[in-house]
Biopython code that builds the backbone (N, CA, C, O; Angstrom):
import numpy as np
from Bio.PDB.StructureBuilder import StructureBuilder

atoms = [
    (1, "MET", "N", (98.207, 81.356, 87.187)),
    (1, "MET", "CA", (98.773, 82.479, 87.885)),
    (1, "MET", "C", (98.058, 82.635, 89.235)),
    (1, "MET", "O", (96.829, 82.634, 89.301)),
    (2, "LYS", "N", (98.831, 82.766, 90.283)),
    (2, "LYS", "CA", (98.268, 82.913, 91.621)),
    (2, "LYS", "C", (97.668, 84.304, 91.782)),
    (2, "LYS", "O", (98.256, 85.300, 91.359)),
    (3, "ARG", "N", (96.491, 84.359, 92.398)),
    (3, "ARG", "CA", (95.822, 85.641, 92.598)),
    (3, "ARG", "C", (96.410, 86.365, 93.807)),
    (3, "ARG", "O", (96.746, 85.730, 94.807)),
    (4, "PRO", "N", (96.535, 87.699, 93.721)),
    (4, "PRO", "CA", (97.011, 88.458, 94.882)),
    (4, "PRO", "C", (96.039, 88.295, 96.055)),
    (4, "PRO", "O", (94.833, 88.145, 95.860)),
    (5, "VAL", "N", (96.577, 88.327, 97.258)),
    (5, "VAL", "CA", (95.780, 88.141, 98.464)),
    (5, "VAL", "C", (95.974, 89.357, 99.370)),
    (5, "VAL", "O", (97.098, 89.819, 99.568)),
    (6, "PHE", "N", (94.879, 89.868, 99.912)),
    (6, "PHE", "CA", (94.921, 91.031, 100.786)),
    (6, "PHE", "C", (94.198, 90.741, 102.094)),
    (6, "PHE", "O", (93.243, 89.965, 102.126)),
    (7, "ASN", "N", (94.656, 91.363, 103.164)),
    (7, "ASN", "CA", (93.979, 91.300, 104.456)),
    (7, "ASN", "C", (93.130, 92.551, 104.613)),
    (7, "ASN", "O", (93.480, 93.615, 104.102)),
    (8, "VAL", "N", (92.021, 92.423, 105.314)),
    (8, "VAL", "CA", (91.137, 93.555, 105.559)),
    (8, "VAL", "C", (90.773, 93.579, 107.038)),
    (8, "VAL", "O", (90.446, 92.545, 107.621)),
    (9, "TYR", "N", (90.830, 94.747, 107.633)),
    (9, "TYR", "CA", (90.443, 94.931, 109.021)),
    (9, "TYR", "C", (89.138, 95.723, 109.066)),
    (9, "TYR", "O", (88.984, 96.722, 108.364)),
    (10, "LEU", "N", (88.221, 95.278, 109.883)),
    (10, "LEU", "CA", (86.924, 95.918, 110.043)),
    (10, "LEU", "C", (86.813, 96.475, 111.457)),
    (10, "LEU", "O", (87.255, 95.844, 112.417)),
    (11, "LYS", "N", (86.231, 97.640, 111.580)),
    (11, "LYS", "CA", (85.953, 98.195, 112.911)),
    (11, "LYS", "C", (84.694, 99.039, 112.841)),
    (11, "LYS", "O", (84.349, 99.581, 111.791)),
    (12, "LYS", "N", (84.029, 99.139, 113.952)),
    (12, "LYS", "CA", (82.794, 99.908, 114.009)),
    (12, "LYS", "C", (83.153, 101.375, 114.217)),
    (12, "LYS", "O", (83.895, 101.719, 115.137)),
    (13, "GLY", "N", (82.623, 102.230, 113.358)),
    (13, "GLY", "CA", (82.869, 103.658, 113.472)),
    (13, "GLY", "C", (81.946, 104.302, 114.486)),
    (13, "GLY", "O", (80.982, 103.686, 114.941)),
    (14, "VAL", "N", (82.242, 105.541, 114.838)),
    (14, "VAL", "CA", (81.432, 106.249, 115.822)),
    (14, "VAL", "C", (80.018, 106.526, 115.313)),
    (14, "VAL", "O", (79.100, 106.740, 116.105)),
    (15, "ASP", "N", (79.846, 106.523, 113.987)),
    (15, "ASP", "CA", (78.532, 106.781, 113.402)),
    (15, "ASP", "C", (77.728, 105.495, 113.202)),
    (15, "ASP", "O", (76.621, 105.533, 112.666)),
    (16, "GLY", "N", (78.281, 104.359, 113.629)),
    (16, "GLY", "CA", (77.576, 103.089, 113.505)),
    (16, "GLY", "C", (77.914, 102.316, 112.243)),
    (16, "GLY", "O", (77.568, 101.140, 112.133)),
    (17, "PHE", "N", (78.586, 102.954, 111.283)),
    (17, "PHE", "CA", (78.998, 102.259, 110.069)),
    (17, "PHE", "C", (80.175, 101.348, 110.374)),
    (17, "PHE", "O", (80.899, 101.559, 111.348)),
    (18, "ILE", "N", (80.362, 100.341, 109.541)),
    (18, "ILE", "CA", (81.512, 99.450, 109.644)),
    (18, "ILE", "C", (82.589, 99.987, 108.698)),
    (18, "ILE", "O", (82.345, 100.152, 107.503)),
    (19, "ILE", "N", (83.769, 100.256, 109.234)),
    (19, "ILE", "CA", (84.889, 100.770, 108.453)),
    (19, "ILE", "C", (85.780, 99.594, 108.069)),
    (19, "ILE", "O", (86.131, 98.770, 108.914)),
    (20, "ALA", "N", (86.143, 99.522, 106.797)),
    (20, "ALA", "CA", (87.018, 98.455, 106.289)),
    (20, "ALA", "C", (88.304, 99.087, 105.771)),
    (20, "ALA", "O", (88.270, 100.094, 105.064)),
    (21, "GLU", "N", (89.442, 98.485, 106.127)),
    (21, "GLU", "CA", (90.739, 99.018, 105.710)),
    (21, "GLU", "C", (91.634, 97.886, 105.239)),
    (21, "GLU", "O", (91.687, 96.823, 105.857)),
    (22, "CYS", "N", (92.337, 98.123, 104.138)),
    (22, "CYS", "CA", (93.306, 97.163, 103.603)),
    (22, "CYS", "C", (94.705, 97.732, 103.854)),
    (22, "CYS", "O", (95.143, 98.617, 103.119)),
    (23, "PRO", "N", (95.421, 97.236, 104.884)),
    (23, "PRO", "CA", (96.705, 97.836, 105.248)),
    (23, "PRO", "C", (97.810, 97.660, 104.200)),
    (23, "PRO", "O", (98.779, 98.420, 104.204)),
    (24, "GLU", "N", (97.686, 96.690, 103.318)),
    (24, "GLU", "CA", (98.730, 96.497, 102.298)),
    (24, "GLU", "C", (98.718, 97.603, 101.243)),
    (24, "GLU", "O", (99.702, 97.802, 100.530)),
    (25, "ILE", "N", (97.596, 98.322, 101.150)),
    (25, "ILE", "CA", (97.481, 99.413, 100.178)),
    (25, "ILE", "C", (97.217, 100.696, 100.971)),
    (25, "ILE", "O", (96.095, 100.914, 101.428)),
    (26, "PRO", "N", (98.230, 101.542, 101.141)),
    (26, "PRO", "CA", (98.057, 102.753, 101.945)),
    (26, "PRO", "C", (96.870, 103.595, 101.466)),
    (26, "PRO", "O", (96.730, 103.886, 100.278)),
    (27, "GLY", "N", (96.028, 103.974, 102.416)),
    (27, "GLY", "CA", (94.884, 104.817, 102.108)),
    (27, "GLY", "C", (93.677, 104.088, 101.559)),
    (27, "GLY", "O", (92.676, 104.726, 101.233)),
    (28, "CYS", "N", (93.738, 102.778, 101.445)),
    (28, "CYS", "CA", (92.623, 102.014, 100.887)),
    (28, "CYS", "C", (91.637, 101.671, 101.997)),
    (28, "CYS", "O", (91.866, 100.780, 102.815)),
    (29, "MET", "N", (90.528, 102.416, 101.993)),
    (29, "MET", "CA", (89.498, 102.243, 103.020)),
    (29, "MET", "C", (88.128, 102.351, 102.383)),
    (29, "MET", "O", (87.971, 102.914, 101.300)),
    (30, "SER", "N", (87.142, 101.803, 103.069)),
    (30, "SER", "CA", (85.756, 101.939, 102.653)),
    (30, "SER", "C", (84.888, 101.742, 103.883)),
    (30, "SER", "O", (85.399, 101.608, 104.995)),
    (31, "GLN", "N", (83.591, 101.725, 103.687)),
    (31, "GLN", "CA", (82.682, 101.525, 104.805)),
    (31, "GLN", "C", (81.371, 100.949, 104.301)),
    (31, "GLN", "O", (81.129, 100.882, 103.096)),
    (32, "GLY", "N", (80.538, 100.541, 105.225)),
    (32, "GLY", "CA", (79.222, 100.036, 104.883)),
    (32, "GLY", "C", (78.331, 100.054, 106.107)),
    (32, "GLY", "O", (78.807, 100.117, 107.240)),
    (33, "ARG", "N", (77.037, 99.998, 105.864)),
    (33, "ARG", "CA", (76.084, 99.979, 106.984)),
    (33, "ARG", "C", (76.130, 98.642, 107.724)),
    (33, "ARG", "O", (75.857, 98.577, 108.923)),
    (34, "THR", "N", (76.479, 97.572, 106.994)),
    (34, "THR", "CA", (76.592, 96.236, 107.576)),
    (34, "THR", "C", (77.971, 95.675, 107.265)),
    (34, "THR", "O", (78.705, 96.226, 106.445)),
    (35, "ILE", "N", (78.317, 94.575, 107.926)),
    (35, "ILE", "CA", (79.605, 93.937, 107.651)),
    (35, "ILE", "C", (79.659, 93.461, 106.206)),
    (35, "ILE", "O", (80.676, 93.641, 105.536)),
    (36, "ASP", "N", (78.582, 92.858, 105.717)),
    (36, "ASP", "CA", (78.574, 92.381, 104.333)),
    (36, "ASP", "C", (78.732, 93.520, 103.334)),
    (36, "ASP", "O", (79.435, 93.378, 102.334)),
    (37, "GLU", "N", (78.083, 94.645, 103.601)),
    (37, "GLU", "CA", (78.208, 95.794, 102.705)),
    (37, "GLU", "C", (79.630, 96.351, 102.752)),
    (37, "GLU", "O", (80.178, 96.727, 101.716)),
    (38, "ALA", "N", (80.230, 96.407, 103.938)),
    (38, "ALA", "CA", (81.603, 96.884, 104.068)),
    (38, "ALA", "C", (82.572, 95.965, 103.326)),
    (38, "ALA", "O", (83.513, 96.439, 102.690)),
    (39, "LYS", "N", (82.344, 94.651, 103.406)),
    (39, "LYS", "CA", (83.202, 93.695, 102.695)),
    (39, "LYS", "C", (83.113, 93.897, 101.179)),
    (39, "LYS", "O", (84.133, 93.904, 100.488)),
    (40, "ALA", "N", (81.905, 94.059, 100.673)),
    (40, "ALA", "CA", (81.733, 94.279, 99.232)),
    (40, "ALA", "C", (82.363, 95.602, 98.806)),
    (40, "ALA", "O", (82.998, 95.680, 97.755)),
    (41, "ASN", "N", (82.190, 96.630, 99.611)),
    (41, "ASN", "CA", (82.729, 97.950, 99.268)),
    (41, "ASN", "C", (84.250, 97.984, 99.298)),
    (41, "ASN", "O", (84.865, 98.659, 98.473)),
    (42, "ILE", "N", (84.871, 97.262, 100.242)),
    (42, "ILE", "CA", (86.338, 97.277, 100.295)),
    (42, "ILE", "C", (86.931, 96.536, 99.101)),
    (42, "ILE", "O", (88.008, 96.898, 98.628)),
    (43, "LYS", "N", (86.251, 95.512, 98.608)),
    (43, "LYS", "CA", (86.750, 94.831, 97.406)),
    (43, "LYS", "C", (86.746, 95.795, 96.223)),
    (43, "LYS", "O", (87.678, 95.796, 95.419)),
    (44, "GLU", "N", (85.704, 96.611, 96.116)),
    (44, "GLU", "CA", (85.661, 97.626, 95.050)),
    (44, "GLU", "C", (86.771, 98.661, 95.245)),
    (44, "GLU", "O", (87.404, 99.092, 94.281)),
    (45, "ALA", "N", (87.002, 99.056, 96.506)),
    (45, "ALA", "CA", (88.045, 100.038, 96.795)),
    (45, "ALA", "C", (89.435, 99.489, 96.465)),
    (45, "ALA", "O", (90.273, 100.210, 95.923)),
    (46, "ILE", "N", (89.678, 98.229, 96.785)),
    (46, "ILE", "CA", (90.961, 97.604, 96.447)),
    (46, "ILE", "C", (91.154, 97.618, 94.940)),
    (46, "ILE", "O", (92.230, 97.967, 94.456)),
    (47, "SER", "N", (90.130, 97.246, 94.199)),
    (47, "SER", "CA", (90.201, 97.242, 92.743)),
    (47, "SER", "C", (90.510, 98.641, 92.207)),
    (47, "SER", "O", (91.348, 98.790, 91.318)),
    (48, "ALA", "N", (89.846, 99.657, 92.736)),
    (48, "ALA", "CA", (90.073, 101.032, 92.293)),
    (48, "ALA", "C", (91.484, 101.497, 92.634)),
    (48, "ALA", "O", (92.142, 102.133, 91.811)),
    (49, "CYS", "N", (91.956, 101.185, 93.847)),
    (49, "CYS", "CA", (93.312, 101.574, 94.239)),
    (49, "CYS", "C", (94.361, 100.919, 93.355)),
    (49, "CYS", "O", (95.332, 101.561, 92.954)),
    (50, "LEU", "N", (94.165, 99.638, 93.052)),
    (50, "LEU", "CA", (95.119, 98.944, 92.178)),
    (50, "LEU", "C", (95.129, 99.566, 90.787)),
    (50, "LEU", "O", (96.187, 99.663, 90.167)),
    (51, "SER", "N", (93.982, 99.984, 90.292)),
    (51, "SER", "CA", (93.907, 100.634, 88.983)),
    (51, "SER", "C", (94.746, 101.908, 88.962)),
    (51, "SER", "O", (95.508, 102.147, 88.026)),
    (52, "VAL", "N", (94.596, 102.720, 90.007)),
    (52, "VAL", "CA", (95.344, 103.980, 90.085)),
    (52, "VAL", "C", (96.841, 103.710, 90.202)),
    (52, "VAL", "O", (97.644, 104.368, 89.541)),
    (53, "ILE", "N", (97.216, 102.750, 91.036)),
    (53, "ILE", "CA", (98.633, 102.416, 91.193)),
    (53, "ILE", "C", (99.232, 101.978, 89.865)),
    (53, "ILE", "O", (100.331, 102.405, 89.509)),
    (54, "LEU", "N", (98.517, 101.125, 89.126)),
    (54, "LEU", "CA", (99.027, 100.656, 87.841)),
    (54, "LEU", "C", (99.092, 101.783, 86.814)),
    (54, "LEU", "O", (100.050, 101.859, 86.045)),
    (55, "GLU", "N", (98.100, 102.647, 86.791)),
    (55, "GLU", "CA", (98.128, 103.781, 85.864)),
    (55, "GLU", "C", (99.322, 104.688, 86.157)),
    (55, "GLU", "O", (100.025, 105.100, 85.235)),
    (56, "ASP", "N", (99.558, 105.003, 87.435)),
    (56, "ASP", "CA", (100.698, 105.831, 87.820)),
    (56, "ASP", "C", (102.011, 105.184, 87.408)),
    (56, "ASP", "O", (102.908, 105.860, 86.904)),
    (57, "HIS", "N", (102.127, 103.891, 87.619)),
    (57, "HIS", "CA", (103.346, 103.174, 87.259)),
    (57, "HIS", "C", (103.590, 103.245, 85.753)),
    (57, "HIS", "O", (104.710, 103.497, 85.306)),
    (58, "LEU", "N", (102.539, 103.021, 84.983)),
    (58, "LEU", "CA", (102.693, 103.059, 83.530)),
    (58, "LEU", "C", (102.995, 104.464, 83.033)),
    (58, "LEU", "O", (103.769, 104.634, 82.091)),
    (59, "ASP", "N", (102.395, 105.472, 83.655)),
    (59, "ASP", "CA", (102.690, 106.856, 83.285)),
    (59, "ASP", "C", (104.155, 107.186, 83.537)),
    (59, "ASP", "O", (104.794, 107.861, 82.730)),
    (60, "LYS", "N", (104.677, 106.714, 84.648)),
    (60, "LYS", "CA", (106.075, 106.984, 84.980)),
    (60, "LYS", "C", (107.020, 106.336, 83.978)),
    (60, "LYS", "O", (108.093, 106.868, 83.694)),
    (61, "GLN", "N", (106.630, 105.211, 83.455)),
    (61, "GLN", "CA", (107.480, 104.520, 82.479)),
    (61, "GLN", "C", (107.240, 105.028, 81.057)),
    (61, "GLN", "O", (107.915, 104.610, 80.117)),
    (62, "ARG", "N", (106.256, 105.946, 80.910)),
    (62, "ARG", "CA", (105.915, 106.548, 79.610)),
    (62, "ARG", "C", (105.621, 105.499, 78.542)),
    (62, "ARG", "O", (106.060, 105.617, 77.398)),
    (63, "LYS", "N", (104.887, 104.493, 78.926)),
    (63, "LYS", "CA", (104.495, 103.464, 77.972)),
    (63, "LYS", "C", (103.019, 103.626, 77.686)),
    (63, "LYS", "O", (102.234, 103.901, 78.594)),
    (64, "THR", "N", (102.639, 103.461, 76.448)),
    (64, "THR", "CA", (101.230, 103.571, 76.090)),
    (64, "THR", "C", (100.704, 102.173, 75.782)),
    (64, "THR", "O", (100.653, 101.739, 74.631)),
    (65, "ARG", "N", (100.326, 101.502, 76.830)),
    (65, "ARG", "CA", (99.742, 100.182, 76.672)),
    (65, "ARG", "C", (98.575, 100.064, 77.643)),
    (65, "ARG", "O", (98.463, 100.830, 78.600)),
    (66, "LYS", "N", (97.736, 99.120, 77.388)),
    (66, "LYS", "CA", (96.563, 98.937, 78.228)),
    (66, "LYS", "C", (96.950, 98.340, 79.572)),
    (66, "LYS", "O", (97.941, 97.620, 79.695)),
    (67, "LEU", "N", (96.136, 98.660, 80.579)),
    (67, "LEU", "CA", (96.349, 98.075, 81.902)),
    (67, "LEU", "C", (96.045, 96.586, 81.881)),
    (67, "LEU", "O", (95.159, 96.151, 81.146)),
    (68, "PRO", "N", (96.753, 95.806, 82.665)),
    (68, "PRO", "CA", (96.433, 94.378, 82.770)),
    (68, "PRO", "C", (95.145, 94.188, 83.562)),
    (68, "PRO", "O", (95.176, 93.943, 84.768)),
    (69, "CYS", "N", (94.033, 94.301, 82.884)),
    (69, "CYS", "CA", (92.722, 94.310, 83.549)),
    (69, "CYS", "C", (92.461, 93.063, 84.371)),
    (69, "CYS", "O", (91.682, 93.115, 85.322)),
    (70, "GLY", "N", (93.085, 91.947, 84.038)),
    (70, "GLY", "CA", (92.865, 90.737, 84.812)),
    (70, "GLY", "C", (93.242, 90.891, 86.271)),
    (70, "GLY", "O", (92.684, 90.197, 87.121)),
    (71, "LEU", "N", (94.175, 91.781, 86.590)),
    (71, "LEU", "CA", (94.596, 91.973, 87.973)),
    (71, "LEU", "C", (93.635, 92.874, 88.733)),
    (71, "LEU", "O", (93.408, 92.669, 89.925)),
    (72, "ILE", "N", (93.077, 93.855, 88.068)),
    (72, "ILE", "CA", (92.338, 94.868, 88.812)),
    (72, "ILE", "C", (90.848, 94.587, 88.943)),
    (72, "ILE", "O", (90.163, 95.301, 89.675)),
    (73, "GLU", "N", (90.329, 93.589, 88.273)),
    (73, "GLU", "CA", (88.922, 93.259, 88.435)),
    (73, "GLU", "C", (88.705, 92.643, 89.807)),
    (73, "GLU", "O", (89.524, 91.853, 90.278)),
    (74, "LYS", "N", (87.599, 93.008, 90.448)),
    (74, "LYS", "CA", (87.417, 92.619, 91.843)),
    (74, "LYS", "C", (87.290, 91.123, 92.069)),
    (74, "LYS", "O", (87.444, 90.667, 93.202)),
    (75, "ASP", "N", (87.016, 90.354, 91.040)),
    (75, "ASP", "CA", (86.941, 88.899, 91.232)),
    (75, "ASP", "C", (88.268, 88.214, 90.898)),
    (75, "ASP", "O", (88.333, 86.985, 90.865)),
    (76, "ARG", "N", (89.318, 88.987, 90.653)),
    (76, "ARG", "CA", (90.621, 88.425, 90.291)),
    (76, "ARG", "C", (91.636, 88.489, 91.424)),
    (76, "ARG", "O", (92.807, 88.170, 91.218)),
    (77, "PHE", "N", (91.213, 88.890, 92.601)),
    (77, "PHE", "CA", (92.088, 88.848, 93.768)),
    (77, "PHE", "C", (91.278, 88.323, 94.936)),
    (77, "PHE", "O", (90.049, 88.273, 94.882)),
    (78, "GLU", "N", (91.970, 87.936, 95.985)),
    (78, "GLU", "CA", (91.310, 87.372, 97.159)),
    (78, "GLU", "C", (91.565, 88.252, 98.371)),
    (78, "GLU", "O", (92.619, 88.878, 98.485)),
    (79, "VAL", "N", (90.613, 88.296, 99.256)),
    (79, "VAL", "CA", (90.813, 88.888, 100.567)),
    (79, "VAL", "C", (90.994, 87.703, 101.503)),
    (79, "VAL", "O", (90.080, 86.901, 101.698)),
    (80, "SER", "N", (92.194, 87.605, 102.083)),
    (80, "SER", "CA", (92.513, 86.404, 102.861)),
    (80, "SER", "C", (91.816, 86.370, 104.204)),
    (80, "SER", "O", (91.499, 85.297, 104.718)),
    (81, "SER", "N", (91.578, 87.530, 104.770)),
    (81, "SER", "CA", (90.902, 87.529, 106.074)),
    (81, "SER", "C", (90.176, 88.843, 106.301)),
    (81, "SER", "O", (90.608, 89.908, 105.860)),
    (82, "PHE", "N", (89.076, 88.732, 106.994)),
    (82, "PHE", "CA", (88.353, 89.892, 107.483)),
    (82, "PHE", "C", (88.429, 89.782, 108.999)),
    (82, "PHE", "O", (87.910, 88.829, 109.581)),
    (83, "GLU", "N", (89.067, 90.746, 109.636)),
    (83, "GLU", "CA", (89.231, 90.684, 111.077)),
    (83, "GLU", "C", (88.604, 91.923, 111.701)),
    (83, "GLU", "O", (88.932, 93.049, 111.329)),
    (84, "MET", "N", (87.711, 91.710, 112.642)),
    (84, "MET", "CA", (87.066, 92.805, 113.346)),
    (84, "MET", "C", (87.980, 93.266, 114.461)),
    (84, "MET", "O", (88.400, 92.460, 115.291)),
    (85, "VAL", "N", (88.301, 94.575, 114.494)),
    (85, "VAL", "CA", (89.183, 95.106, 115.527)),
    (85, "VAL", "C", (88.409, 96.137, 116.356)),
    (85, "VAL", "O", (87.456, 96.747, 115.873)),
    (86, "ALA", "N", (88.827, 96.315, 117.585)),
    (86, "ALA", "CA", (88.179, 97.293, 118.473)),
    (86, "ALA", "C", (88.754, 98.674, 118.214)),
    (86, "ALA", "O", (89.902, 98.811, 117.792)),
    (87, "LEU", "N", (87.956, 99.683, 118.467)),
    (87, "LEU", "CA", (88.434, 101.075, 118.331)),
    (87, "LEU", "C", (89.386, 101.446, 119.432)),
    (87, "LEU", "O", (89.879, 102.574, 119.467)),
]
sb = StructureBuilder()
sb.init_structure("model")
sb.init_model(0)
sb.init_chain("A")
sb.init_seg("    ")
for serial, (resi, resn, name, xyz) in enumerate(atoms, 1):
    if name == "N":
        sb.init_residue(resn, " ", resi, " ")
    sb.init_atom(name, np.array(xyz, "f"), 0.0, 1.0, " ", f" {name:<3s}", serial, name[0])
structure = sb.get_structure()
């Protein structure tokens, strides 16, 4: 099974932190003191956002089954690119 792939944009915030955003998932953002920390944090944020999206979907369908955890674990998807953008 092919792993989902996401793009991430990085930019420097006014407070000096690096802000990371995944545009494919509305509202999915994180930050870090360094680029590496921001990259690690956005992967966790993507995983958390996917968990919420899947829970909402299952609630709407009124099914009582477990979430497909293989999709939402942070090592089960790829970030295809990290691109630094200017403010």
